[in-house]
VEXTILO-517678 format. One record per atom (N, C-alpha, C): residue number from 1; residue in one letter; x, y, z. Coordinates in steps of 0.2 Angstrom, whole numbers, plus 5000, padded with zeros to 4 digits. Last residue first. Layout:
i aa c1 c2 c3
NUM a X Y Z
...
***
This chain:
i aa c1 c2 c3
120 e 4750 4852 5362
120 e 4750 4846 5366
120 e 4744 4841 5364
119 a 4759 4862 5350
119 a 4753 4860 5354
119 a 4753 4853 5357
118 a 4775 4868 5353
118 a 4771 4864 5349
118 a 4765 4862 5354
117 v 4780 4885 5355
117 v 4779 4878 5358
117 v 4774 4874 5355
116 a 4792 4898 5353
116 a 4786 4894 5351
116 a 4786 4887 5354
115 p 4797 4908 5367
115 p 4798 4902 5362
115 p 4792 4899 5360
114 a 4795 4925 5368
114 a 4793 4919 5370
114 a 4795 4914 5365
113 t 4802 4940 5375
113 t 4802 4935 5369
113 t 4800 4928 5372
112 r 4795 4956 5379
112 r 4798 4949 5381
112 r 4798 4945 5374
111 r 4793 4968 5375
111 r 4792 4967 5382
111 r 4795 4960 5384
110 v 4798 4980 5364
110 v 4798 4972 5365
110 v 4798 4971 5372
109 e 4789 4994 5359
109 e 4794 4991 5363
109 e 4793 4984 5365
108 g 4779 4998 5351
108 g 4784 4995 5348
108 g 4790 4992 5352
107 d 4768 5003 5358
107 d 4773 5008 5356
107 d 4779 5005 5353
106 p 4760 4992 5360
106 p 4758 4997 5355
106 p 4763 5002 5353
105 g 4773 4980 5364
105 g 4767 4984 5366
105 g 4766 4988 5360
104 a 4778 4963 5358
104 a 4779 4971 5359
104 a 4772 4974 5361
103 l 4786 4949 5358
103 l 4780 4952 5361
103 l 4781 4959 5362
102 l 4793 4938 5347
102 l 4794 4944 5350
102 l 4787 4947 5352
101 v 4797 4922 5347
101 v 4791 4926 5346
101 v 4792 4932 5350
100 p 4809 4910 5340
100 p 4807 4916 5345
100 p 4801 4920 5342
99 t 4806 4893 5341
99 t 4806 4899 5336
99 t 4805 4905 5340
98 g 4803 4882 5349
98 g 4809 4887 5351
98 g 4810 4893 5346
97 a 4798 4871 5337
97 a 4798 4873 5344
97 a 4804 4877 5345
96 g 4796 4877 5320
96 g 4799 4872 5325
96 g 4798 4875 5332
95 g 4789 4884 5311
95 g 4796 4886 5312
95 g 4799 4881 5317
94 l 4776 4878 5310
94 l 4780 4880 5304
94 l 4788 4881 5305
93 d 4772 4875 5323
93 d 4770 4871 5317
93 d 4775 4872 5311
92 a 4776 4886 5330
92 a 4780 4880 5331
92 a 4779 4875 5325
91 v 4766 4895 5326
91 v 4773 4897 5324
91 v 4777 4890 5325
90 a 4755 4888 5332
90 a 4755 4889 5325
90 a 4762 4891 5322
89 a 4759 4888 5346
89 a 4758 4882 5342
89 a 4759 4883 5334
88 l 4757 4902 5348
88 l 4764 4899 5349
88 l 4764 4892 5345
87 d 4743 4903 5346
87 d 4748 4907 5342
87 d 4755 4904 5343
86 e 4738 4894 5356
86 e 4737 4893 5349
86 e 4742 4896 5345
85 a 4742 4900 5368
85 a 4745 4894 5366
85 a 4744 4892 5359
84 t 4745 4918 5365
84 t 4741 4912 5367
84 t 4744 4906 5365
83 a 4757 4929 5372
83 a 4754 4926 5366
83 a 4750 4920 5368
82 e 4755 4943 5383
82 e 4757 4936 5382
82 e 4754 4934 5375
81 g 4751 4955 5385
81 g 4758 4954 5387
81 g 4760 4947 5385
80 a 4740 4965 5375
80 a 4741 4959 5379
80 a 4749 4958 5380
79 e 4741 4975 5366
79 e 4741 4977 5373
79 e 4742 4971 5377
78 s 4753 4971 5353
78 s 4746 4971 5355
78 s 4747 4974 5363
77 v 4762 4963 5340
77 v 4761 4970 5344
77 v 4754 4970 5346
76 v 4773 4950 5338
76 v 4766 4952 5339
76 v 4766 4959 5343
75 a 4784 4941 5327
75 a 4783 4947 5331
75 a 4775 4948 5332
74 a 4795 4928 5324
74 a 4789 4931 5323
74 a 4788 4937 5328
73 a 4808 4919 5314
73 a 4805 4923 5319
73 a 4798 4926 5318
72 e 4809 4909 5304
72 e 4815 4911 5308
72 e 4813 4915 5314
71 l 4800 4895 5298
71 l 4800 4902 5300
71 l 4806 4903 5304
70 s 4798 4886 5282
70 s 4799 4887 5289
70 s 4800 4894 5291
69 r 4793 4887 5270
69 r 4794 4880 5272
69 r 4796 4880 5280
68 a 4781 4896 5261
68 a 4786 4896 5266
68 a 4787 4889 5269
67 g 4771 4898 5252
67 g 4776 4893 5250
67 g 4781 4893 5255
66 s 4760 4906 5254
66 s 4765 4908 5250
66 s 4771 4904 5248
65 a 4753 4899 5264
65 a 4750 4900 5258
65 a 4755 4902 5252
64 v 4762 4901 5275
64 v 4761 4894 5272
64 v 4758 4895 5265
63 a 4761 4915 5276
63 a 4767 4912 5275
63 a 4767 4905 5272
62 m 4747 4916 5280
62 m 4750 4919 5274
62 m 4756 4916 5272
61 a 4748 4909 5292
61 a 4744 4906 5286
61 a 4746 4909 5280
60 v 4755 4918 5300
60 v 4758 4911 5298
60 v 4754 4908 5292
59 a 4746 4929 5300
59 a 4753 4929 5297
59 a 4756 4923 5295
58 t 4736 4923 5307
58 t 4734 4925 5300
58 t 4741 4926 5297
57 r 4742 4920 5319
57 r 4740 4914 5315
57 r 4738 4916 5308
56 l 4744 4934 5323
56 l 4750 4929 5322
56 l 4748 4923 5318
55 a 4731 4939 5324
55 a 4736 4942 5319
55 a 4741 4937 5318
54 s 4719 4926 5326
54 s 4723 4931 5328
54 s 4728 4934 5323
53 l 4703 4925 5318
53 l 4710 4923 5318
53 l 4714 4928 5322
52 r 4687 4919 5314
52 r 4691 4923 5319
52 r 4698 4920 5319
51 l 4673 4919 5304
51 l 4680 4918 5305
51 l 4684 4922 5310
50 s 4660 4923 5303
50 s 4662 4916 5302
50 s 4669 4914 5303
49 p 4660 4937 5306
49 p 4655 4932 5309
49 p 4657 4925 5309
48 l 4678 4941 5308
48 l 4672 4941 5304
48 l 4667 4936 5308
47 e 4692 4947 5312
47 e 4686 4946 5316
47 e 4680 4947 5311
46 v 4709 4945 5312
46 v 4703 4945 5308
46 v 4697 4943 5312
45 s 4723 4956 5316
45 s 4718 4951 5318
45 s 4712 4951 5313
44 g 4735 4958 5302
44 g 4731 4960 5308
44 g 4726 4955 5310
43 a 4751 4954 5296
43 a 4744 4953 5296
43 a 4741 4956 5302
42 a 4765 4951 5285
42 a 4762 4955 5290
42 a 4755 4954 5290
41 y 4779 4942 5281
41 y 4772 4942 5280
41 y 4769 4946 5286
40 t 4795 4942 5273
40 t 4791 4944 5278
40 t 4784 4944 5276
39 r 4809 4932 5268
39 r 4803 4936 5266
39 r 4799 4937 5273
38 g 4820 4925 5272
38 g 4820 4932 5274
38 g 4814 4936 5272
37 t 4819 4911 5270
37 t 4822 4915 5264
37 t 4823 4923 5266
36 e 4812 4907 5280
36 e 4818 4904 5280
36 e 4822 4908 5274
35 d 4802 4921 5285
35 d 4803 4914 5283
35 d 4810 4913 5282
34 r 4795 4930 5298
34 r 4800 4930 5293
34 r 4801 4923 5292
33 v 4779 4939 5302
33 v 4784 4933 5303
33 v 4789 4933 5297
32 a 4769 4949 5312
32 a 4773 4948 5306
32 a 4778 4942 5308
31 a 4754 4957 5318
31 a 4759 4952 5318
31 a 4763 4952 5312
30 g 4743 4967 5328
30 g 4747 4966 5322
30 g 4752 4961 5323
29 e 4728 4969 5337
29 e 4734 4966 5336
29 e 4737 4966 5329
28 p 4715 4976 5335
28 p 4719 4975 5342
28 p 4726 4973 5342
27 v 4716 4987 5321
27 v 4714 4981 5324
27 v 4718 4980 5331
26 g 4718 4997 5311
26 g 4714 4999 5317
26 g 4712 4992 5321
25 n 4727 4996 5301
25 n 4720 4993 5300
25 n 4716 4994 5306
24 r 4738 5004 5305
24 r 4734 5005 5298
24 r 4727 5002 5298
23 a 4741 4998 5317
23 a 4739 5005 5317
23 a 4735 5006 5310
22 r 4744 4985 5313
22 r 4740 4986 5319
22 r 4737 4993 5318
21 v 4754 4987 5304
21 v 4748 4984 5302
21 v 4743 4985 5307
20 s 4764 4993 5312
20 s 4761 4997 5306
20 s 4755 4994 5304
19 r 4768 4982 5320
19 r 4765 4989 5323
19 r 4762 4993 5318
18 a 4773 4973 5311
18 a 4767 4972 5315
18 a 4764 4978 5318
17 l 4784 4981 5306
17 l 4779 4979 5301
17 l 4772 4977 5305
16 t 4792 4982 5318
16 t 4789 4988 5315
16 t 4784 4986 5310
15 v 4795 4968 5320
15 v 4791 4972 5325
15 v 4788 4978 5322
14 i 4802 4966 5308
14 i 4796 4963 5309
14 i 4792 4966 5315
13 k 4813 4975 5311
13 k 4809 4975 5305
13 k 4802 4972 5306
12 r 4819 4969 5322
12 r 4816 4976 5322
12 r 4812 4977 5317
11 d 4824 4958 5316
11 d 4819 4957 5321
11 d 4816 4964 5322
10 e 4834 4964 5307
10 e 4829 4960 5304
10 e 4823 4958 5309
9 p 4843 4970 5317
9 p 4839 4974 5312
9 p 4833 4970 5309
8 d 4841 4963 5333
8 d 4844 4962 5327
8 d 4840 4966 5322
7 l 4839 4974 5347
7 l 4837 4969 5343
7 l 4841 4969 5336
6 a 4843 4984 5356
6 a 4848 4978 5355
6 a 4845 4973 5350
5 n 4832 4991 5358
5 n 4837 4994 5354
5 n 4843 4989 5352
4 s 4824 4983 5366
4 s 4822 4984 5359
4 s 4827 4987 5355
3 d 4828 4972 5377
3 d 4830 4979 5375
3 d 4829 4980 5368
2 t 4815 4963 5385
2 t 4820 4964 5380
2 t 4822 4971 5378
1 m 4811 4957 5401
1 m 4810 4962 5396
1 m 4816 4962 5391
***
């Protein structure tokens, strides 16, 4: 478990953004990523008949579409205690293996930090 009070202010910001998107959009999960310039991208999960994306993959896609070249960190707020392999791979694709992914509950408390891992 990570002490949320000890988080870097920029990491706290992406957790707060992820939590806000989740609540505002009424979706199961919210996510936010921070790119190499400090810009942030926040998104909720997408569930359409022809398209399903996790919040984290949606946030990574938004960063890429906006010209981000790498990621410094990512955050996910959901009931789930783990990030999927696909989510961690998406972060690793842009940020590199080891990019921290903060996993927080709906209350915004960070439960753990997982390193991004490239897909096998």
